[in-house]
VOPAGU-2260 file (C-alpha; in pm, 1 decimal, decimal comma):
REM VOPAGU-2260
SITE   aa  ch    i         X         Y         Z
SITE  UNK   A    0   -5738,6   -1401,8   -4973,6
SITE  UNK   A    1   -5918,9   -1253,8   -4642,8
SITE  UNK   A    2   -6103,6   -1524,5   -4430,0
SITE  UNK   A    3   -6402,3   -1369,4   -4219,3
SITE  UNK   A    4   -6420,5   -1414,9   -3854,0
SITE  UNK   A    5   -6651,9   -1708,9   -3774,7
SITE  UNK   A    6   -6974,5   -1610,9   -3639,1
SITE  UNK   A    7   -7299,8   -1751,3   -3553,0
SITE  UNK   A    8   -7275,4   -2134,2   -3544,7
SITE  UNK   A    9   -6942,3   -2164,5   -3633,8
SITE  UNK   A   10   -6803,5   -1970,9   -3334,1
SITE  UNK   A   11   -6884,7   -1974,9   -2976,1
SITE  UNK   A   12   -7008,9   -1673,5   -2807,8
SITE  UNK   A   13   -6739,9   -1478,5   -2593,7
SITE  UNK   A   14   -6447,9   -1607,9   -2805,9
SITE  UNK   A   15   -6203,0   -1467,6   -3102,0
SITE  UNK   A   16   -6084,9   -1742,6   -3365,5
SITE  UNK   A   17   -5990,2   -1615,1   -3718,4
SITE  UNK   A   18   -5726,7   -1715,1   -3994,0
SITE  UNK   A   19   -5460,9   -1488,3   -4135,6
SITE  UNK   A   20   -5188,1   -1503,4   -4388,2
SITE  UNK   A   21   -4855,2   -1428,3   -4202,6
SITE  UNK   A   22   -4561,0   -1238,6   -4304,7
SITE  UNK   A   23   -4243,9   -1141,3   -4083,5
SITE  UNK   A   24   -4228,6    -832,5   -3930,1
SITE  UNK   A   25   -3927,6    -712,4   -4149,3
SITE  UNK   A   26   -4209,7    -654,4   -4434,0
SITE  UNK   A   27   -4354,5    -365,5   -4248,8
SITE  UNK   A   28   -4027,4    -220,7   -4146,1
SITE  UNK   A   29   -4065,5    -304,7   -3780,1
SITE  UNK   A   30   -3756,0    -529,6   -3759,0
SITE  UNK   A   31   -3729,8    -454,7   -3370,9
SITE  UNK   A   32   -4013,3    -655,4   -3285,7
SITE  UNK   A   33   -3820,8    -953,7   -3340,7
SITE  UNK   A   34   -3688,8    -889,3   -2986,1
SITE  UNK   A   35   -4005,8   -1003,3   -2853,1
SITE  UNK   A   36   -4310,7   -1221,5   -2925,8
SITE  UNK   A   37   -4579,5    -963,0   -2997,2
SITE  UNK   A   38   -4736,0    -966,0   -3341,9
SITE  UNK   A   39   -4924,0    -684,1   -3577,0
SITE  UNK   A   40   -5302,4    -784,9   -3649,9
SITE  UNK   A   41   -5552,0    -591,9   -3860,5
SITE  UNK   A   42   -5805,7    -345,0   -3738,1
SITE  UNK   A   43   -6103,9    -569,5   -3783,6
SITE  UNK   A   44   -5956,7    -815,1   -3516,5
SITE  UNK   A   45   -5975,2    -517,7   -3270,1
SITE  UNK   A   46   -6331,7    -428,9   -3350,8
SITE  UNK   A   47   -6433,2    -832,2   -3282,3
SITE  UNK   A   48   -6228,3    -823,5   -2978,5
SITE  UNK   A   49   -6373,7    -517,1   -2848,3
SITE  UNK   A   50   -6729,7    -640,8   -2908,2
SITE  UNK   A   51   -6654,2    -985,3   -2692,4
SITE  UNK   A   52   -6501,7    -772,0   -2403,5
SITE  UNK   A   53   -6173,1    -972,0   -2406,6
SITE  UNK   A   54   -5968,7    -962,8   -2106,4
SITE  UNK   A   55   -5648,3    -760,3   -2098,1
SITE  UNK   A   56   -5362,6    -828,8   -2201,8
SITE  UNK   A   57   -5481,6    -982,7   -2512,2
SITE  UNK   A   58   -5292,2   -1299,2   -2528,1
SITE  UNK   A   59   -5349,6   -1561,4   -2863,1
SITE  UNK   A   60   -5303,0   -1912,4   -2910,9
SITE  UNK   A   61   -5139,9   -1950,0   -3248,8
SITE  UNK   A   62   -5175,6   -2295,6   -3426,5
SITE  UNK   A   63   -5043,8   -2410,5   -3778,2
SITE  UNK   A   64   -5304,2   -2665,3   -3893,4
SITE  UNK   A   65   -5051,4   -2797,9   -4153,7
SITE  UNK   A   66   -4758,4   -2873,8   -3912,3
SITE  UNK   A   67   -4983,2   -2918,6   -3618,1
SITE  UNK   A   68   -4778,7   -2676,9   -3402,6
SITE  UNK   A   69   -4917,4   -2453,5   -3165,6
SITE  UNK   A   70   -4755,6   -2142,8   -2977,9
SITE  UNK   A   71   -4881,3   -1822,5   -2791,9
SITE  UNK   A   72   -4820,2   -1487,9   -2861,0
SITE  UNK   A   73   -4932,7   -1127,9   -2736,5
SITE  UNK   A   74   -5034,6    -807,4   -2992,0
SITE  UNK   A   75   -4887,0    -491,5   -3003,0
SITE  UNK   A   76   -5069,6    -285,0   -3281,3
SITE  UNK   A   77   -5385,8    -341,0   -3509,6
SITE  UNK   A   78   -5227,0    -165,2   -3811,0
SITE  UNK   A   79   -5204,3    -455,4   -4055,7
SITE  UNK   A   80   -5370,4    -491,5   -4387,8
SITE  UNK   A   81   -5710,6    -694,1   -4360,6
SITE  UNK   A   82   -5670,3   -1038,6   -4365,2
SITE  UNK   A   83   -5282,0   -1043,5   -4281,1
SITE  UNK   A   84   -5076,8   -1059,5   -3992,7
SITE  UNK   A   85   -4719,6    -996,4   -3914,7
SITE  UNK   A   86   -4518,2   -1201,9   -3638,7
SITE  UNK   A   87   -4151,1   -1238,2   -3549,3
SITE  UNK   A   88   -3968,1   -1431,0   -3760,7
SITE  UNK   A   89   -3819,6   -1693,8   -3500,6
SITE  UNK   A   90   -4195,4   -1781,3   -3416,3
SITE  UNK   A   91   -4272,8   -1826,2   -3785,0
SITE  UNK   A   92   -3966,4   -2060,1   -3760,4
SITE  UNK   A   93   -4106,3   -2260,6   -3449,8
SITE  UNK   A   94   -4429,0   -2285,0   -3635,1
SITE  UNK   A   95   -4285,5   -2430,8   -3937,4
SITE  UNK   A   96   -4432,2   -2148,4   -4124,8
SITE  UNK   A   97   -4340,0   -1976,2   -4452,7
SITE  UNK   A   98   -4423,2   -1626,2   -4588,8
SITE  UNK   A   99   -4774,4   -1619,9   -4689,7
SITE  UNK   A  100   -4884,8   -1968,6   -4506,3
SITE  UNK   A  101   -5218,1   -1939,2   -4328,9
SITE  UNK   A  102   -5240,3   -1927,9   -3948,1
SITE  UNK   A  103   -5530,0   -1943,8   -3712,8
SITE  UNK   A  104   -5539,9   -1700,9   -3405,7
SITE  UNK   A  105   -5766,9   -1776,4   -3108,9
SITE  UNK   A  106   -5771,5   -1553,6   -2759,3
SITE  UNK   A  107   -5654,9   -1752,1   -2470,6
SITE  UNK   A  108   -5636,6   -1678,4   -2094,2
SITE  UNK   A  109   -5322,3   -1790,6   -1953,2
SITE  UNK   A  110   -5207,9   -1833,0   -1551,3
SITE  UNK   A  111   -4967,9   -1614,4   -1428,5
SITE  UNK   A  112   -4593,2   -1825,2   -1439,0
SITE  UNK   A  113   -4426,0   -1924,4   -1129,1
SITE  UNK   A  114   -4158,3   -2114,4   -1260,7
SITE  UNK   A  115   -3972,4   -2165,4   -1600,6
SITE  UNK   A  116   -3674,5   -2369,8   -1683,1
SITE  UNK   A  117   -3461,2   -2237,8   -1956,9
SITE  UNK   A  118   -3175,6   -2427,9   -2162,6
SITE  UNK   A  119   -2930,7   -2224,5   -2410,3
SITE  UNK   A  120   -2868,7   -2384,1   -2751,2
SITE  UNK   A  121   -2471,4   -2324,8   -2721,1
SITE  UNK   A  122   -2240,1   -2227,4   -2465,8
SITE  UNK   A  123   -2165,9   -1886,0   -2591,6
SITE  UNK   A  124   -2464,6   -1727,5   -2403,9
SITE  UNK   A  125   -2301,9   -1851,5   -2090,1
SITE  UNK   A  126   -2003,9   -1630,2   -2200,4
SITE  UNK   A  127   -2175,6   -1307,1   -2155,1
SITE  UNK   A  128   -2073,1   -1107,8   -1883,6
SITE  UNK   A  129   -2410,5   -1080,3   -1711,7
SITE  UNK   A  130   -2680,4   -1336,9   -1858,5
SITE  UNK   A  131   -2901,9   -1307,4   -1605,0
SITE  UNK   A  132   -2942,1    -909,1   -1669,8
SITE  UNK   A  133   -2959,0    -966,2   -2037,5
SITE  UNK   A  134   -3235,3   -1226,9   -2022,3
SITE  UNK   A  135   -3432,8    -998,0   -1769,3
SITE  UNK   A  136   -3437,1    -710,6   -2013,8
SITE  UNK   A  137   -3509,5    -949,4   -2318,0
SITE  UNK   A  138   -3804,5   -1120,6   -2142,4
SITE  UNK   A  139   -3960,7    -764,7   -2091,4
SITE  UNK   A  140   -4077,7    -772,4   -2434,2
SITE  UNK   A  141   -4255,0   -1100,4   -2415,2
SITE  UNK   A  142   -4587,4   -1150,2   -2279,7
SITE  UNK   A  143   -4623,4   -1550,3   -2269,2
SITE  UNK   A  144   -4395,2   -1874,3   -2285,5
SITE  UNK   A  145   -4499,6   -2178,4   -2385,5
SITE  UNK   A  146   -4308,7   -2526,5   -2331,0
SITE  UNK   A  147   -4153,2   -2682,2   -2567,1
SITE  UNK   A  148   -4083,6   -2378,9   -2808,3
SITE  UNK   A  149   -3734,8   -2187,6   -2872,7
SITE  UNK   A  150   -3722,5   -1813,1   -2785,1
SITE  UNK   A  151   -3466,9   -1575,7   -2939,4
SITE  UNK   A  152   -3238,3   -1354,2   -2719,6
SITE  UNK   A  153   -3068,4   -1081,7   -2937,7
SITE  UNK   A  154   -2757,3    -932,4   -2751,8
SITE  UNK   A  155   -2419,4    -756,6   -2903,3
SITE  UNK   A  156   -2527,1    -808,7   -3294,5
SITE  UNK   A  157   -2561,0   -1190,8   -3184,9
SITE  UNK   A  158   -2869,7   -1410,5   -3172,3
SITE  UNK   A  159   -2878,6   -1665,9   -2901,5
SITE  UNK   A  160   -3179,9   -1918,8   -2918,8
SITE  UNK   A  161   -3313,7   -2058,1   -2543,4
SITE  UNK   A  162   -3551,2   -2375,7   -2507,6
SITE  UNK   A  163   -3842,8   -2338,4   -2283,9
SITE  UNK   A  164   -3780,7   -2645,7   -2114,8
SITE  UNK   A  165   -4045,1   -2654,3   -1842,4
SITE  UNK   A  166   -4324,5   -2409,3   -1724,3
SITE  UNK   A  167   -4552,4   -2404,7   -1437,0
SITE  UNK   A  168   -4835,7   -2388,7   -1334,2
SITE  UNK   A  169   -4927,6   -2478,3   -1690,7
SITE  UNK   A  170   -4763,2   -2564,0   -2031,9
SITE  UNK   A  171   -4817,2   -2204,0   -2146,3
SITE  UNK   A  172   -4768,0   -1912,3   -1887,9
SITE  UNK   A  173   -4809,1   -1540,7   -1891,5
SITE  UNK   A  174   -4506,5   -1352,0   -1778,8
SITE  UNK   A  175   -4672,8    -987,4   -1730,1
SITE  UNK   A  176   -4617,3    -831,2   -1398,1
SITE  UNK   A  177   -4556,3   -1158,3   -1215,2
SITE  UNK   A  178   -4274,0   -1311,1   -1018,5
SITE  UNK   A  179   -4132,0   -1592,5   -1201,8
SITE  UNK   A  180   -3859,7   -1818,7   -1086,6
SITE  UNK   A  181   -3609,3   -1888,0   -1364,9
SITE  UNK   A  182   -3377,7   -2205,8   -1362,2
SITE  UNK   A  183   -3120,3   -2294,0   -1603,1
SITE  UNK   A  184   -3019,4   -2623,8   -1777,1
SITE  UNK   A  185   -2676,5   -2739,9   -1935,5
SITE  UNK   A  186   -2671,7   -2581,7   -2286,7
SITE  UNK   A  187   -2717,0   -2856,0   -2558,1
SITE  UNK   A  188   -2372,4   -2831,7   -2678,6
SITE  UNK   A  189   -2209,7   -2881,2   -2334,8
SITE  UNK   A  190   -1996,1   -3178,4   -2245,5
SITE  UNK   A  191   -1847,2   -3248,2   -1922,4
SITE  UNK   A  192   -1468,7   -3243,3   -1886,9
SITE  UNK   A  193   -1325,3   -3625,1   -1857,2
SITE  UNK   A  194   -1224,4   -3709,5   -1514,9
SITE  UNK   A  195    -862,0   -3843,3   -1563,1
SITE  UNK   A  196    -809,1   -4125,8   -1297,6
SITE  UNK   A  197    -509,6   -4128,6   -1080,6
SITE  UNK   A  198    -208,3   -4350,5   -1247,8
SITE  UNK   A  199    -186,8   -4693,3   -1045,8
SITE  UNK   A  200     141,4   -4755,9    -895,3
SITE  UNK   A  201     399,8   -4972,4   -1094,1
SITE  UNK   A  202     450,7   -5310,5    -954,5
SITE  UNK   A  203     799,2   -5335,3    -978,2
SITE  UNK   A  204     813,2   -4987,0    -780,7
SITE  UNK   A  205     595,1   -5120,9    -530,1
SITE  UNK   A  206     792,5   -5453,3    -458,2
SITE  UNK   A  207    1124,2   -5255,7    -483,7
SITE  UNK   A  208     955,3   -5016,4    -195,0
SITE  UNK   A  209     841,7   -5353,8       9,6
SITE  UNK   A  210    1161,4   -5523,0     -17,6
SITE  UNK   A  211    1370,0   -5245,7      58,6
SITE  UNK   A  212    1156,6   -5205,8     385,4
SITE  UNK   A  213    1193,6   -5557,1     477,0
SITE  UNK   A  214    1590,8   -5550,0     414,6
SITE  UNK   A  215    1615,7   -5237,8     645,9
SITE  UNK   A  216    1421,7   -5437,2     883,8
SITE  UNK   A  217    1605,1   -5719,0     888,8
SITE  UNK   A  218    1951,8   -5559,9     890,8
SITE  UNK   A  219    1842,0   -5350,3    1146,3
SITE  UNK   A  220    2036,0   -5062,2     977,2
SITE  UNK   A  221    1892,7   -4721,0    1021,4
SITE  UNK   A  222    1974,8   -4437,6     792,3
SITE  UNK   A  223    2065,6   -4077,5     883,2
SITE  UNK   A  224    1821,1   -3916,7    1119,3
SITE  UNK   A  225    1636,5   -4239,8    1212,9
SITE  UNK   A  226    1828,5   -4325,1    1535,1
SITE  UNK   A  227    1617,7   -4112,0    1724,5
SITE  UNK   A  228    1919,7   -3867,3    1839,6
SITE  UNK   A  229    1921,6   -3536,2    1667,5
SITE  UNK   A  230    2245,4   -3378,7    1510,8
SITE  UNK   A  231    2480,7   -3207,4    1780,9
SITE  UNK   A  232    2494,8   -2894,2    1572,6
SITE  UNK   A  233    2460,8   -2621,6    1805,4
SITE  UNK   A  234    2179,7   -2349,3    1746,2
SITE  UNK   A  235    2194,3   -1994,3    1789,0
SITE  UNK   A  236    2020,6   -1858,5    2093,0
SITE  UNK   A  237    1737,5   -1653,6    2025,6
SITE  UNK   A  238    1764,3   -1295,8    2139,4
SITE  UNK   A  239    1547,5   -1229,2    2440,7
SITE  UNK   A  240    1432,3    -894,6    2604,4
SITE  UNK   A  241    1634,8    -749,5    2865,4
SITE  UNK   A  242    1496,1    -444,8    3062,1
SITE  UNK   A  243    1682,9    -147,8    3205,3
SITE  UNK   A  244    1990,4    -173,0    3013,8
SITE  UNK   A  245    2046,0     182,5    2953,8
SITE  UNK   A  246    2310,8     420,2    3122,8
SITE  UNK   A  247    2199,8     668,3    3413,9
SITE  UNK   A  248    2331,9    1018,0    3480,6
SITE  UNK   A  249    2314,4    1209,9    3771,2
SITE  UNK   A  250    2208,3    1561,9    3841,3
SITE  UNK   A  251    2488,5    1681,5    4085,3
SITE  UNK   A  252    2763,8    1591,1    3796,9
SITE  UNK   A  253    2948,9    1295,4    3914,7
SITE  UNK   A  254    2990,6     989,8    3731,1
SITE  UNK   A  255    2758,6     749,5    3757,8
SITE  UNK   A  256    2826,0     395,1    3928,6
SITE  UNK   A  257    2767,8     127,0    3622,1
SITE  UNK   A  258    2563,5    -134,9    3764,6
SITE  UNK   A  259    2601,7    -486,1    3643,3
SITE  UNK   A  260    2359,5    -572,8    3344,4
SITE  UNK   A  261    2117,9    -856,1    3418,4
SITE  UNK   A  262    2252,3   -1056,7    3125,7
SITE  UNK   A  263    2601,0   -1027,2    3302,0
SITE  UNK   A  264    2474,9   -1122,7    3622,2
SITE  UNK   A  265    2277,1   -1374,8    3512,9
SITE  UNK   A  266    2619,4   -1537,7    3335,5
SITE  UNK   A  267    2813,5   -1487,3    3653,6
SITE  UNK   A  268    2555,2   -1664,1    3853,2
SITE  UNK   A  269    2564,5   -1964,8    3622,4
SITE  UNK   A  270    2952,9   -2058,4    3703,0
SITE  UNK   A  271    2844,6   -2004,9    4045,2
SITE  UNK   A  272    2569,2   -2240,9    4052,2
SITE  UNK   A  273    2809,2   -2482,9    3871,4
SITE  UNK   A  274    3077,9   -2462,7    4125,1
SITE  UNK   A  275    2824,6   -2500,1    4408,5
SITE  UNK   A  276    2696,7   -2806,6    4265,0
SITE  UNK   A  277    3042,4   -2952,5    4196,6
SITE  UNK   A  278    3135,8   -2855,6    4562,0
SITE  UNK   A  279    2824,2   -3048,8    4665,1
SITE  UNK   A  280    2896,9   -3362,0    4445,5
SITE  UNK   A  281    3285,2   -3367,7    4593,2
SITE  UNK   A  282    3142,4   -3331,7    4938,8
SITE  UNK   A  283    2918,1   -3630,2    4905,9
SITE  UNK   A  284    3221,0   -3809,8    4706,2
SITE  UNK   A  285    3420,4   -3724,3    5005,0
SITE  UNK   A  286    3136,8   -3809,9    5257,4
SITE  UNK   A  287    3077,7   -4138,4    5101,2
SITE  UNK   A  288    3453,8   -4219,8    5116,3
SITE  UNK   A  289    3474,6   -4098,6    5454,2
SITE  UNK   A  290    3163,5   -4306,6    5570,4
SITE  UNK   A  291    3328,4   -4617,9    5435,3
SITE  UNK   A  292    3687,0   -4537,0    5559,4
SITE  UNK   A  293    3502,9   -4449,9    5900,5
SITE  UNK   A  294    3293,0   -4777,8    5881,7
SITE  UNK   A  295    3629,6   -4962,3    5850,6
SITE  UNK   A  296    3774,9   -4780,5    6135,4
SITE  UNK   A  297    3444,1   -4832,3    6341,7
SITE  UNK   A  298    3462,0   -5198,7    6276,8
SITE  UNK   A  299    3844,3   -5187,0    6387,5
SITE  UNK   A  300    3821,1   -4939,3    6671,0
SITE  UNK   A  301    3465,0   -5102,2    6831,8
SITE  UNK   A  302    3259,1   -4775,7    6772,8
SITE  UNK   A  303    2900,7   -4798,5    6803,4
SITE  UNK   A  304    2718,0   -4868,7    6483,5
SITE  UNK   A  305    2469,0   -4626,7    6336,8
SITE  UNK   A  306    2709,4   -4348,9    6399,0
SITE  UNK   A  307    2876,0   -4149,1    6097,4
SITE  UNK   A  308    3207,3   -4008,0    6139,1
SITE  UNK   A  309    3366,7   -3781,5    5875,8
SITE  UNK   A  310    3749,7   -3837,8    5922,1
SITE  UNK   A  311    3921,9   -4016,2    6177,0
SITE  UNK   A  312    4048,1   -3809,6    6480,0
SITE  UNK   A  313    4307,4   -4103,4    6568,3
SITE  UNK   A  314    4680,1   -3975,0    6550,4
SITE  UNK   A  315    4569,4   -3624,8    6379,3
SITE  UNK   A  316    4709,3   -3332,7    6521,5
SITE  UNK   A  317    4466,4   -3087,4    6638,1
SITE  UNK   A  318    4482,1   -2729,3    6514,1
SITE  UNK   A  319    4613,3   -2456,5    6778,8
SITE  UNK   A  320    4437,1   -2162,3    6898,2
SITE  UNK   A  321    4357,2   -1901,2    6610,3
SITE  UNK   A  322    4548,1   -1568,8    6594,2
SITE  UNK   A  323    4336,8   -1279,4    6716,7
SITE  UNK   A  324    4215,7   -1076,8    6418,3
SITE  UNK   A  325    4391,5    -722,2    6371,2
SITE  UNK   A  326    4136,7    -420,6    6408,4
SITE  UNK   A  327    4092,3    -244,3    6086,7
SITE  UNK   A  328    4217,3     132,1    6097,4
SITE  UNK   A  329    3958,8     375,9    6031,4
SITE  UNK   A  330    3990,1     531,3    5677,6
SITE  UNK   A  331    4057,4     884,4    5658,3
SITE  UNK   A  332    3782,1    1112,3    5527,6
SITE  UNK   A  333    3898,9    1272,5    5241,2
SITE  UNK   A  334    3733,5    1650,6    5188,2
SITE  UNK   A  335    3444,5    1636,3    4980,8
SITE  UNK   A  336    3499,2    1822,0    4658,2
SITE  UNK   A  337    3221,5    2097,3    4600,8
SITE  UNK   A  338    2901,4    1934,3    4436,6
SITE  UNK   A  339    2709,4    2080,5    4156,9
SITE  UNK   A  340    2437,0    2329,2    4278,7
SITE  UNK   A  341    2165,8    2400,2    4026,7
SITE  UNK   A  342    2021,9    2746,4    4004,4
SITE  UNK   A  343    2322,7    2881,5    4187,6
SITE  UNK   A  344    2403,0    3193,0    3958,3
SITE  UNK   A  345    2357,9    3536,0    4020,9
SITE  UNK   A  346    2017,5    3761,4    3933,2
SITE  UNK   A  347    1971,3    4105,2    3797,1
SITE  UNK   A  348    1725,2    4336,7    3813,3
SITE  UNK   A  349    1578,2    4535,6    3504,7
SITE  UNK   A  350    1566,0    4858,4    3696,9
């Protein structure tokens, strides 16, 4: 049955409104149109739209009067039979339409969208390697989106349904040549993982720990490593960098004197410092002892107080005059050995 377009008193001037029988696009071998929201209309609709000077792109409000469902779509071609229209099957499911049902079309002018929020039906859509790129490619085949409807995204021989949760600045927006912000809501079958609370500490273990701590405090006993003293195990010394430890060679051929290495000299200097310190300590001890002895002698011999005397000279034999030192005889100079002279050979001429 063909429903002629409303005209005259039934239809306001400058608007298009007409009813058609609806069928899926697979009936005319155009299954690729399932990846979008564009329909196929009859040529008479194009004549009517051209006479009304409808703005491009042509967008329509699709209304199912029986189920009170409304959606929006675009048009791709005007090649359908008169009185019929072909649309994607997922749109028919949104409008609760069956094959051959009557649907009403009316031209619409939609604002360009600035924001849309989408919610996948299943978590499988998030398993796609790049869901953003797949969604961008799919939305290129769409002309408009309506809040509350579900769109279909086909990828890798699988269909994913996504709900339009929100749209701005209106409930129905145009997404042709517009910069639209896209937000995602968690999938419908998404379940947040349960947080496992930390296991509470056993009261017996806590009491044992507190009892052990109090017993150790009362007894005053400390375990190994708690007395504040480290074990007296010698630690190996770290190797240090010692400069200029190589051997030298002379150009005249004589053997070079082996200088003492800095490590050897430092090791030799350590005992000398120890002996000097020991001598000083012994000297201090001797001085202290002598001081005490002299103090006693001073008290007995009537010497002045405040004078420190190391040793007593009463009855001590004095050393005699020192023997004169022997003069050292000069060493005989040994004849010098012939030294090595560089470049001392003979020269020859080529003449």
